[in-house]
N, C-alpha and C positions, 0 to 999 in steps of 0.2 A: 504494500499501499504507500503511495506517495506521500509525501509530507506537506500539511496545508495547515491555512491560520483558520482560527474559529472566531465567529460574532455570535453574539447572542443579541438578537434585537429587542426592543423594548416595547416599540410602536411599529405600525404599520410602516412608518415614512423611513424608520431606521433601517429596516431590513430592504426598501425600496434603494434607499441609497447604495446599502451596502451591495448589492447585485449591480446596479448600473453602473458603479465605481470598478466592479473589476467582472471582465466577460470569463474569467475560469470561475466564478465562484457559485456555488448551487445553495438551494434550499434544502435544509434538513429538519424534518419533524420525527413522524414514527421511524424513517431511516429501512423500512421492512424491505426496499428495491434497491436504494442507493448506496446503503452500506455494503450488500453483496456486489454490487458492480464495482465500486474500488476495491474489493478484497480481489476481485478478478482482474484490475486492472484494467478495467473497460472503460469506467468512469475517473477520471485522475483532476479532481476539482482544487484550484490553488485555495479557495476558502470554502469553508461551509458555514452559513448564513442561518443561526437554530433561530427557527420561529414559533417556538414551545412555549414561550411565553405570552404569546400575542393574544387579545381576545377574539379568539375567532372560533370557538368551542362549544357552539351552544346550537339549540335547534329550536328557532321561535316558528311562530304563524307570520307572513309575509304574503301582501297584497292578496289575500283568500287561499294562498298555498303555503308553503314550507320552504323557509330558509335553513338550509345545512352549513355551518361554520365551517372552512376548510381545515379546522383540528379537530373536527367530531371524530374519534375513533369510530370504525366501520361495524365492530361488535355494537356500539352506542347506536346507531343508524337501524341494524339491523331490530333491536329489540325496541325501539322507540314505540311507546302506545300510538300517536298520534301516524307515526309512518307507517305502521300496522294498518289503523284504521284507514288511513286514506291511500296509501302508496306501497299496498303489501307484494305489489310486483319487486320493487326497488328491496324490501325486505328480503324477498325469495332469493334475488339475486346474490345479494350480497353473503347469505349462508349457502349456497352453492359455491362460493368462493373461497379458496386458503384454509388455513385450520383455526380453531378458536382462539390460539394465541397469537396468531398474525392478526386476525383480525381485532384482537384487542387493541396493537399496537400499531395497525395501516390507519392513515387517515383519509378523510373526503377527498381533500385537495391532491394528497401523494397518489390515491388510487387513481385519480384521473391523471398523473402525470411518471405512471408505472412505464416501464419500457420494455419491448418484447424480449419475448424468452427464446428466440431464435437460437438455435446450436451456434451459428456462426457469429452471431454477435458476442455470445459470451467466450467463445473461444479466441484470445488474443494471438493465436501463432497461426489463425487463416486469414483471409481478406473478407472485409466486410465493407459495403460501400455507408451503411448508418453508425459503423464506426469509424471508417477513414474514407469518406467520400473519394471516389474513382478508385480506388481500390479494386473493385469487382463485388461480384455476389455468387459466391459457388454454391448458394441453396438452389441455384436455377439447374443445375446437374448432378447436384448432388442429394443429399437426403432431403426430403422437402415432403416428408410426411405432414406435418403441422402448418404447413404453411398456405398463403392466401391463395384464393381461386376467384376473390374480386378485386378489382381497383388497383393491382399490382401496377407496376411499370418496369420497364428493361433494367431496373437500377437496384430494386429491392421484392421482396415477394413476402416477408415477415407481415404478422397478425398481430394484434393490437391484444391483450393478453386478458382485460379485466371483464370480469362477471356485471361489476355495478354499473360501467359507464356503457354497457348494452342497453339495461333497464333506463338508465339517464335519458338515453338516446330515443327510446320510445315513448318517454312521458315528457319529451320536450323540455327538457330542463335549460337553464340558463348559466351561465358561469359568470360569478362577478369578479373582476380582477383589478388591479391598483398597480401602476407603475411611474414613473418620471413625468408623464404625461396627464396623469390623474386617473381616475376610475372610468371603466367602462363594462358594459354587459355583451358577452358573447355567446350566440345562441348553441345548443349542443353541438348541434351537427357543422358547426365553423369551427370549433376549438379545436378538436383534432385534423390533421392531414393525412391526406393520401401521398406516397412518397414522392410520386414524381418522378423530377431529377435533383429533387433535393431531401434524400431518404434519412437523413441525420436529424431533418427537424421532423420531431412528433408533434406537433402544436402549431398555434396560432400566435401563441404568446409573445410578445415582444421583449426585448432587453430589459432588464431592470423590473419585470412584472412578477407578481404573486397572484395565488387563487385567494381571494375572501371568501366565497361562497359557493354554493350549488341553490341556486332557486328552483323550486315544483312547483308548478302552475296549480290554478284552482279549477281543478278537471277530477273526475269522479270514474277512474277505471278500477274501483274496489272489490268489484264482484267479478268480470268476465275478465280473466287475466291469466297468465303462466309465464316462468320462466323455465325453461326446459335446456339442461343444459346433458351435452352428450360427450363423454372424455373416456381415457383408456380405463379408469377406476375411480371408485366411487368418490375416494378420499385425496383429499389435495392434488388435484390435477387440474392442467388448464383445458379449456374448451376446444374438442375439436370441430364441434357446431355446436352453437348456442342460439336459443329465440328468446325474445321479450317479444310477447303479444298479449296487446290490451285492445279491449272492444267495447264497446257501447253499443247494447242489443235492445231492438224491439223486437220482442217476442223472438223469431229465429232468424229477424231482418238485420244484418248488420247497419248501424246507424252509422258509427265511428271506427274506423280500424287504426292502429298503431303496430308495428312490426320491426323489430330491430334486429340483426342479427351478430353474432359474435364468434370470432376465430376462424372467419372466412374472408378477413381484409385489413388492413394497415389502421383502420379505425372502426367502429360500432356500424355497421352496413344496414341502411335504411335506402326500402327504394318506393318513393312517393307513389308512382305510378300504380304499381301493386296494389297500395293502400287503398288509392283511389279506383280500383276495379273492385275493391272487397265493398265498397260501401253501396248500399243499398240492394246486395245481394243475400239471398238464402245463406247461411250459414251449413252449408254442404260440402263434403271432400272434393267434389266437381270445383265449387268456387276457390277453395284452398290451393288446389293444385294449378290451377289458372295464375293466382295470384306466385306461387313457387316458380312457374314457367317463367314468369315477364321478370322475376329477381332473378334467376340463375342464366336468363338467357345469354349474358355475355360472359359466363364463367370461364375461366381460361386457366385447366388442373395443368398440374405438371406430373411427372413421371410417377411419383410415390402417393399422390393425393389427388388422382381421380376419382377414389371413393366418396371424397368428402361432396362431389357434387348432388349424388343419390341421398347421402348421408342429409344433407341440407336440406333436399328437396320432402323426404319424409319427415324431418324434424319440424320443418314450415308447417305441412298439413298436420300433424300430431300438437304442435302448439298451439295451434290455431283453433282444432276443434276442442281440445281442453278449456280454452279461453271461452269460447261459445256456450258449452254444456256448465262452465262455473265450477270447473274441477280443477283448480291451479295444480302444477307438478308438486308431485312429494320429493325433498332431498332423499330419501331414501330408497326411493323408486330405481332399482337397478337396471331395467330394461333398457334395450340401446333403442330400437325402433320396431 
């Protein structure tokens, strides 16, 4: 691990100034991802800016919805009564991720900023455009079983690892950030980036900005929802494919549909055309298969992950079926599809 300086910020402004003054500075809170990356020599920050003393650790009602402070632990969000009453999709996604010990330490803001678990990104002995732009992407011709089938580029096929972010994408959350130029709101769909020709940039955060909170809108998907996570083992494994489905039903007709996928792209994946096709339709397997076909029409699998296309198709149908029936996925359900 490289040597680094350490700053403990007492205010948001202090944190912003410390980050803005040092391009090699990184924020640390729970440290569940960053510390690992430092141990592997993947991240080499010249300074760590500790924000754990900032007043960003509350869940409060805000504009009819909820505001999750950036420092609220994942476990606190998952078991919060208001979250479970109004946004159970988010609670389900959080309980599907990591382990209880990690959820106790990981924070809301940190979850948004965690980095890919691509084997080549973590292996300093191999090239990686995300770690060193221009060096190449051996995953394209190597072991790519866990990699992206949607939204990838010729420079990177890594996937985003978060479960929480898939649910937040489906719920149309908004991220509040602050930087040298003041505060701004970022819609969740714009917060994470596709790799394009800058795969080393995971988000649209600007230099010196930090996450303050995640805001959930005043909407009710508390009855017809599900978070379905398909993985190699039930405990502590990242998604091969995950589905966050949230529906507003009128009898057996879909009034509103939200659908996001994880494990398939560099960011939580939403296709609004597919969601539009669901609206006003009866909740049937045929309707759900049509939506899956729209989402997967541009899928580009590689040598070891072609199975993800059919897995995603079945997961979408199953996730939407469970949401429409009001029978959310149990995290103890070991069936695959």
